[in-house]
LUMBA-650627 format. One record per residue (C-alpha): x, y, z; residue number from 1; chain; residue in one letter. Coordinates in steps of 0.02 Angstrom, whole numbers, plus 50000, padded with zeros to 5 digits. Example, Ala and Ser with C-alpha at 12.3 -4.5 7.8 and 13.67 -1.06 7.14 Angstrom:
X, Y, Z, i, ch, aa
50615, 49775, 50390, 1, A, a
50684, 49947, 50357, 2, A, s
//
This chain:
X, Y, Z, i, ch, aa
50018, 50002, 50005, 1, A, x
50061, 50171, 49952, 2, A, x
50035, 50304, 50026, 3, A, x
50087, 50514, 49990, 4, A, x
50069, 50680, 50044, 5, A, x
49972, 50778, 49925, 6, A, x
49980, 50976, 49930, 7, A, x
49936, 51062, 49782, 8, A, x
50056, 51205, 49716, 9, A, x
49920, 51331, 49776, 10, A, x
49936, 51264, 49960, 11, A, x
50127, 51273, 49948, 12, A, x
50125, 51465, 49886, 13, A, x
50003, 51504, 50012, 14, A, x
50101, 51435, 50146, 15, A, x
50245, 51555, 50087, 16, A, x
50155, 51699, 50076, 17, A, x
50087, 51659, 50269, 18, A, x
50276, 51650, 50322, 19, A, x
50361, 51793, 50225, 20, A, x
50421, 51916, 50338, 21, A, x
50364, 52096, 50347, 22, A, x
50494, 52240, 50398, 23, A, x
50350, 52386, 50419, 24, A, x
50374, 52379, 50602, 25, A, x
50562, 52380, 50618, 26, A, x
50693, 52488, 50722, 27, A, x
50850, 52520, 50745, 28, A, x
50909, 52468, 50910, 29, A, x
51081, 52479, 50987, 30, A, x
51187, 52542, 51120, 31, A, x
51138, 52714, 51050, 32, A, x
50967, 52705, 51115, 33, A, x
50995, 52573, 51263, 34, A, x
50910, 52443, 51126, 35, A, x
50743, 52529, 51144, 36, A, x
50603, 52524, 50996, 37, A, x
50600, 52729, 50984, 38, A, x
50472, 52802, 50868, 39, A, x
50643, 52927, 50810, 40, A, x
50739, 52757, 50753, 41, A, x
50600, 52677, 50660, 42, A, x
50647, 52638, 50481, 43, A, x
50521, 52709, 50362, 44, A, x
50473, 52640, 50201, 45, A, x
50547, 52735, 50067, 46, A, x
50509, 52647, 49904, 47, A, x
50435, 52471, 49875, 48, A, x
50517, 52356, 50020, 49, A, x
50674, 52483, 50069, 50, A, x
50658, 52554, 50232, 51, A, x
50774, 52685, 50312, 52, A, x
50829, 52782, 50471, 53, A, x
50944, 52924, 50492, 54, A, x
51033, 52968, 50657, 55, A, x
51183, 53074, 50706, 56, A, x
51329, 52963, 50765, 57, A, x
51471, 53012, 50876, 58, A, x
51663, 52980, 50809, 59, A, x
51726, 52929, 50983, 60, A, x
51845, 52800, 50932, 61, A, x
51726, 52655, 50994, 62, A, x
51592, 52545, 50877, 63, A, x
51400, 52562, 50899, 64, A, x
51330, 52382, 50929, 65, A, x
51161, 52368, 50841, 66, A, x
51042, 52261, 50758, 67, A, x
50868, 52277, 50671, 68, A, x
50718, 52206, 50758, 69, A, x
50532, 52233, 50786, 70, A, x
50464, 52311, 50934, 71, A, x
50431, 52146, 51023, 72, A, x
50601, 52058, 50986, 73, A, x
50507, 51932, 50881, 74, A, x
50621, 51789, 50841, 75, A, x
50606, 51795, 50657, 76, A, x
50632, 51978, 50659, 77, A, x
50793, 51993, 50762, 78, A, x
50901, 52048, 50630, 79, A, x
51075, 52050, 50646, 80, A, x
51235, 51960, 50576, 81, A, x
51281, 51767, 50578, 82, A, x
51457, 51825, 50663, 83, A, x
51485, 51982, 50756, 84, A, x
51525, 52099, 50598, 85, A, x
51614, 52262, 50593, 86, A, x
51527, 52360, 50446, 87, A, x
51609, 52491, 50350, 88, A, x
51520, 52643, 50251, 89, A, x
51421, 52591, 50082, 90, A, x
51449, 52410, 50132, 91, A, x
51285, 52300, 50117, 92, A, x
51274, 52152, 50209, 93, A, x
51141, 52000, 50210, 94, A, x
51067, 51987, 50388, 95, A, x
51017, 51849, 50476, 96, A, x
50857, 51863, 50566, 97, A, x
50832, 51749, 50695, 98, A, x
50827, 51726, 50874, 99, A, x
51027, 51715, 50897, 100, A, x
51074, 51814, 50767, 101, A, x
51239, 51916, 50823, 102, A, x
51248, 52103, 50852, 103, A, x
51311, 52220, 50709, 104, A, x
51445, 52345, 50736, 105, A, x
51476, 52518, 50638, 106, A, x
51619, 52640, 50715, 107, A, x
51601, 52817, 50594, 108, A, x
51776, 52885, 50559, 109, A, x
51686, 53060, 50572, 110, A, x
51544, 53131, 50678, 111, A, x
51381, 53140, 50580, 112, A, x
51216, 53085, 50505, 113, A, x
51210, 52922, 50427, 114, A, x
51085, 52827, 50330, 115, A, x
51034, 52644, 50381, 116, A, x
50937, 52570, 50241, 117, A, x
50877, 52414, 50251, 118, A, x
50818, 52334, 50063, 119, A, x
50689, 52176, 50093, 120, A, x
50663, 52178, 49922, 121, A, x
50677, 51980, 49948, 122, A, x
50609, 51988, 50096, 123, A, x
50693, 51800, 50135, 124, A, x
50873, 51890, 50127, 125, A, x
50862, 52067, 50188, 126, A, x
51003, 52178, 50158, 127, A, x
51085, 52328, 50267, 128, A, x
51177, 52479, 50206, 129, A, x
51251, 52617, 50277, 130, A, x
51263, 52774, 50205, 131, A, x
51335, 52954, 50264, 132, A, x
51177, 53064, 50257, 133, A, x
51178, 53214, 50120, 134, A, x
51140, 53372, 50166, 135, A, x
//
């Protein structure tokens, strides 16, 4: 006697849609805001599935530890790195969004405003980029 699990392609497609992460309620959370989900650090959608926040950082020779996460620290939206990573300006990194993701770090060379951009065009492989804000 043979038995098989049968799921239609429609069922699989619906399952993917239901499990697709949404990045609409994400915040920069780190040492610069005591890891809180403050409104001034909320990522705002600037184009389709691209979110950003701008903040001023002081170049004091120490890296800023941070993550991108929702207001509840939901495991699947706790976005950091696979291993501790010091980001450089204008470098893109694929984020790891899971309970045990590690902190990201950024050490500005000059005091100024920086734009943190989350590109979630592919919601399963979001990318983060830090750039200097244009005045």
